[in-house]
C-alpha positions as CSV (number, residue, x, y, z in Angstrom):
1,M,85.7,83.0,124.1
2,K,89.1,83.5,125.5
3,T,89.2,85.3,128.9
4,F,91.5,87.8,130.2
5,D,92.2,89.0,133.9
6,S,91.4,92.5,132.8
7,D,90.4,94.8,130.0
8,V,93.9,96.5,130.3
9,E,95.5,93.0,129.8
10,A,93.3,92.2,126.8
11,A,94.2,95.6,125.3
12,K,97.8,94.7,125.6
13,H,97.5,91.4,124.1
14,L,95.6,92.9,121.1
15,Y,98.4,95.5,120.5
16,E,101.0,92.7,120.7
17,A,98.9,90.3,118.5
18,Y,98.3,93.2,115.8
19,N,102.0,94.0,115.6
20,R,102.7,90.1,115.1
21,L,100.1,89.8,112.7
22,T,101.2,92.7,110.6
23,K,104.6,91.3,110.5
24,E,103.6,87.9,109.4
25,I,101.1,89.1,106.8
26,G,103.8,91.5,105.6
27,K,105.9,88.4,104.6
28,V,103.3,87.5,101.9
29,V,101.4,90.7,101.3
30,I,104.0,93.4,100.2
31,G,103.5,97.2,100.6
32,Q,99.7,97.1,101.5
33,D,100.0,98.2,105.2
34,E,97.3,100.4,105.3
35,V,95.0,98.2,103.5
36,V,95.9,95.3,105.8
37,R,95.3,97.7,108.8
38,Q,91.6,98.5,107.7
39,V,90.9,94.9,106.8
40,L,92.1,93.8,110.4
41,T,90.1,97.0,112.1
42,S,87.0,95.8,110.3
43,I,87.3,92.4,111.6
44,F,88.1,93.3,115.2
45,C,84.9,95.8,114.9
46,R,82.9,92.9,113.8
47,A,82.0,94.7,110.6
48,H,82.7,94.2,106.8
49,S,84.5,95.9,104.1
50,L,84.3,96.8,100.5
51,L,87.7,96.5,98.5
52,V,87.8,98.6,95.4
53,G,90.9,98.1,92.8
54,V,91.7,97.0,89.4
55,P,92.4,93.4,88.8
56,G,95.9,91.7,89.5
57,L,96.5,93.7,92.8
58,A,96.4,90.6,95.0
59,K,93.2,91.0,96.8
60,T,92.4,87.2,96.8
61,L,96.0,86.6,98.2
62,L,95.5,89.3,100.8
63,I,92.4,88.0,102.3
64,K,93.6,84.4,102.1
65,T,96.8,85.4,103.8
66,I,94.7,87.2,106.7
67,S,92.6,84.2,107.2
68,D,95.6,82.0,107.5
69,A,97.2,84.3,110.1
70,L,93.9,84.4,111.9
71,D,93.3,80.5,111.6
72,L,89.9,81.1,110.0
73,S,88.1,79.3,107.4
74,F,87.8,81.0,104.1
75,S,85.7,81.0,101.1
76,R,86.1,82.6,97.8
77,I,82.8,83.3,95.8
78,Q,83.2,84.6,92.1
79,F,80.1,86.7,91.3
80,T,78.6,86.3,87.9
81,P,75.5,87.4,86.1
82,D,74.0,83.9,86.4
83,L,74.9,83.2,90.0
84,M,71.9,82.2,92.1
85,P,71.1,82.7,95.9
86,S,71.5,79.0,96.3
87,D,75.0,78.9,94.8
88,I,75.8,81.3,97.8
89,L,73.6,80.1,100.8
90,G,73.3,76.2,99.9
91,A,70.2,74.2,99.1
92,E,68.0,71.4,100.1
93,T,68.5,68.1,98.2
94,L,67.3,64.5,98.5
95,D,69.6,62.0,100.1
96,K,69.6,58.3,99.3
97,D,66.6,57.7,101.8
98,R,64.6,60.3,99.8
99,N,64.7,62.8,102.8
100,F,65.6,66.5,102.4
101,V,69.0,67.4,103.6
102,F,70.5,71.0,103.7
103,I,73.9,71.2,101.8
104,K,75.8,74.2,103.1
105,G,76.9,76.9,100.7
106,P,80.2,78.6,100.5
107,I,78.7,81.4,102.8
108,F,79.3,79.0,105.8
109,A,83.0,80.1,106.4
110,N,84.4,82.7,108.7
111,I,85.8,85.0,106.1
112,I,84.2,85.4,102.6
113,L,85.8,87.0,99.6
114,A,82.9,88.2,97.5
115,D,84.6,88.8,94.3
116,E,83.3,91.4,92.0
117,I,79.9,91.7,93.9
118,N,78.6,94.1,91.2
119,R,78.6,91.6,88.6
120,T,75.6,89.7,90.0
121,P,71.9,90.7,89.9
122,P,70.4,92.4,93.0
123,K,68.5,89.2,94.0
124,T,71.7,87.3,94.6
125,Q,73.5,90.4,96.0
126,S,70.8,90.8,98.5
127,A,71.1,87.0,99.6
128,L,74.5,87.7,100.8
129,L,73.7,91.0,102.5
130,E,71.0,89.6,104.6
131,A,73.6,87.1,105.6
132,M,76.0,89.8,106.5
133,Q,73.3,91.7,108.6
134,E,71.5,89.2,110.3
135,K,74.5,86.4,110.6
136,T,72.0,84.0,109.6
137,V,70.8,82.2,106.3
138,T,67.1,81.3,105.6
139,V,66.6,78.3,103.2
140,A,63.2,76.8,102.7
141,G,61.8,78.4,105.8
142,K,64.5,77.3,108.1
143,H,67.2,79.4,109.9
144,F,70.8,78.5,110.0
145,K,73.2,80.5,112.2
146,L,76.6,81.4,110.7
147,D,79.7,80.9,112.6
148,E,81.5,83.7,114.4
149,P,83.5,85.5,113.6
150,F,82.0,86.2,110.2
151,F,83.4,88.7,107.8
152,V,82.7,89.7,104.4
153,L,85.2,91.3,102.0
154,A,83.4,92.3,98.8
155,T,85.5,93.6,95.9
156,Q,84.6,95.7,93.0
157,N,86.7,96.5,89.5
158,P,86.5,100.2,89.2
159,I,87.3,100.2,85.6
160,E,84.9,97.8,83.7
161,Q,81.4,98.7,84.5
162,E,79.5,97.2,81.6
163,G,77.2,94.7,82.5
164,T,77.2,95.5,86.2
165,Y,74.5,95.9,88.7
166,P,75.8,98.8,91.1
167,L,75.1,98.3,94.8
168,P,72.3,100.5,96.0
169,E,73.2,103.2,98.7
170,A,71.3,101.2,101.4
171,Q,73.4,98.2,100.7
172,L,76.5,100.1,100.4
173,D,75.9,101.5,103.9
174,R,76.2,97.9,105.5
175,F,80.1,98.0,104.7
176,M,82.0,99.7,107.3
177,F,85.1,100.6,105.0
178,N,85.4,101.3,101.4
179,I,88.9,100.5,101.1
180,Q,90.8,101.8,97.9
181,L,93.6,99.3,96.7
182,D,96.2,101.4,94.6
183,Y,98.9,100.1,92.3
184,P,102.3,99.2,94.4
185,T,105.2,101.5,94.5
186,Y,108.2,100.8,92.1
187,E,110.2,99.5,94.9
188,H,107.4,97.3,96.5
189,E,106.7,95.9,92.9
190,V,110.4,94.7,92.6
191,E,110.0,93.0,95.9
192,I,106.8,91.4,94.8
193,V,108.3,90.2,91.5
194,K,111.3,88.7,93.5
195,A,109.0,87.0,96.0
196,T,106.5,85.5,93.7
197,T,108.9,84.2,90.9
198,M,110.8,81.8,93.3
199,E,110.2,78.2,93.7
200,K,108.9,78.3,97.2
201,L,106.3,80.9,98.0
202,E,105.9,82.4,101.4
203,E,102.9,81.4,103.5
204,A,101.6,83.1,106.7
205,S,101.6,81.2,110.0
206,K,98.7,81.3,112.4
207,I,99.3,84.1,114.9
208,I,95.9,84.2,116.8
209,D,92.7,82.1,116.9
210,K,88.9,82.5,116.6
211,E,88.5,82.6,120.4
212,E,90.9,85.5,120.8
213,I,89.4,87.3,117.8
214,L,85.8,86.9,119.6
215,A,87.4,88.2,122.9
216,Y,88.9,91.2,121.0
217,Q,85.8,92.2,119.2
218,A,83.9,92.2,122.7
219,L,86.8,94.6,124.1
220,V,86.4,97.0,121.3
221,R,82.8,97.4,122.3
222,R,83.7,98.2,125.9
223,V,86.3,100.7,125.1
224,P,85.2,104.1,126.9
225,V,84.8,107.3,124.6
226,P,85.0,110.9,125.9
227,D,82.1,113.0,124.9
228,N,84.0,115.4,122.9
229,V,85.2,112.6,120.6
230,V,81.5,111.3,120.0
231,E,80.4,115.0,119.4
232,Y,83.2,115.3,116.7
233,A,82.2,112.3,115.0
234,V,78.5,113.2,114.9
235,K,79.1,116.7,113.9
236,L,81.7,115.6,111.1
237,V,78.6,113.3,109.8
238,H,76.2,116.1,110.0
239,K,78.6,118.4,107.9
240,T,78.2,115.9,105.1
241,R,74.3,116.6,104.8
242,P,73.4,119.5,102.4
243,T,70.3,120.2,104.1
244,G,71.6,120.2,107.6
245,D,72.2,123.0,110.1
246,H,76.0,122.2,110.2
247,A,76.6,122.0,106.4
248,P,79.6,124.2,105.1
249,N,79.5,125.7,101.7
250,I,81.4,123.0,100.2
251,T,78.9,120.5,101.1
252,K,75.9,122.7,99.9
253,Q,77.9,123.2,96.6
254,Y,79.1,119.7,95.7
255,L,76.9,117.2,97.5
256,D,73.5,115.7,96.7
257,W,73.2,113.5,99.5
258,G,75.1,112.9,103.2
259,A,76.0,110.2,105.5
260,G,73.5,108.6,107.8
261,P,73.6,107.7,111.5
262,R,75.4,104.3,110.9
263,A,78.3,106.5,109.6
264,S,78.6,108.0,113.2
265,Q,78.4,104.7,114.8
266,Y,81.1,103.2,112.7
267,L,83.2,106.4,113.2
268,I,83.3,105.6,117.0
269,V,83.7,101.9,116.8
270,A,86.5,102.1,114.4
271,A,88.2,105.0,116.4
272,K,88.1,102.7,119.5
273,C,89.8,100.0,117.5
274,N,92.3,102.3,116.2
275,A,93.4,103.4,119.5
276,L,93.8,99.9,120.8
277,L,95.9,99.1,117.7
278,N,98.1,102.0,118.7
279,G,98.6,100.9,122.3
280,R,96.2,103.2,123.7
281,Y,93.0,102.5,126.0
282,S,90.6,105.3,124.7
283,P,90.1,107.0,121.3
284,E,91.1,110.7,120.5
285,I,89.8,113.0,117.7
286,D,92.6,112.1,115.8
287,D,91.5,108.4,115.7
288,V,88.2,109.4,114.2
289,K,90.1,111.5,111.5
290,S,92.3,108.5,110.8
291,V,89.2,106.3,109.8
292,A,87.0,108.9,108.6
293,T,87.9,108.7,104.6
294,P,87.2,104.9,104.2
295,I,84.0,105.3,106.3
296,L,82.5,108.3,104.4
297,R,83.9,107.5,100.9
298,H,80.9,105.4,100.0
299,R,78.2,107.3,102.0
300,I,78.2,110.6,100.4
301,L,76.9,111.3,96.8
302,R,78.6,114.0,94.8
303,N,76.5,116.1,92.5
304,F,76.8,116.9,88.6
305,K,78.7,120.1,89.5
306,A,81.4,118.2,91.6
307,E,81.9,115.6,88.9
308,A,82.2,118.4,86.3
309,E,84.7,120.3,88.1
310,G,86.6,117.0,89.0
311,I,86.2,117.5,92.9
312,S,86.7,113.9,94.3
313,V,85.1,112.4,97.3
314,E,88.4,112.2,99.1
315,A,88.9,116.1,98.5
316,I,85.5,117.0,100.0
317,I,86.1,114.6,103.0
318,G,89.6,116.3,103.4
319,D,88.0,119.6,103.2
320,L,85.5,118.7,105.9
321,L,88.1,117.4,108.4
């Protein structure tokens, strides 16, 4: 792991590195600044993200470009109904001397793009989710440690839901962010078309390496947080629970289920990282607010009344904020 003389020096390096990263990634991925910020935040927080967007919005290009800029190995796994756990983790096979050898699967990379994770049955989903949680793979009773940093970006298509296996709430909870990827603006789409129909396509250059990422991940954990910021984050999560003491009317009226303690933890860790990326050494309440929507979006469950009246999850979170 790369070492710095002090945490202040490390924080300055992270701030500068982040600005160089966004500039470099922006050469290839046009007009997705907030999505790039959230993906990088989850990497620096040692967490995983769920990316929800219609096909053709450059999800694969986005994550491949980020892995190039971070100098990390990259694997893309296309999830299908017939995908088996061994197709992800790897399997034991006989070599020419009739000995069993383990052939590593695509999970053994630093950045994994799990494309359309809801297209595969729960058994295969859980194989990936165990690796996400434990950072290890178990095959035939043997444990294999995954390389750090290890980051999973799982995608879901919000339109076509036939023949899908929706992730249970307990598994959704393992993703720090639920990132919504929207259509580009008219101006950005003009730029995209110009950039992608030329003979030579832009590619991202390496900006930081694996050792620096591990140092920044450790730094984020050491950032001090004022008590009032922790209390704000915890109170916000408590406000999402319909049966809780802090539940306002909108929660009691429109929510069946609220966020668990992991949401409070992620709010603070992401707020720490958000402060560092803005050049500050400690998070404020505004940092919690800026990461709240992607953290809470997949952790609160609307009731039938909310769906019937067209009240979105984002509108409820906005009201709670």
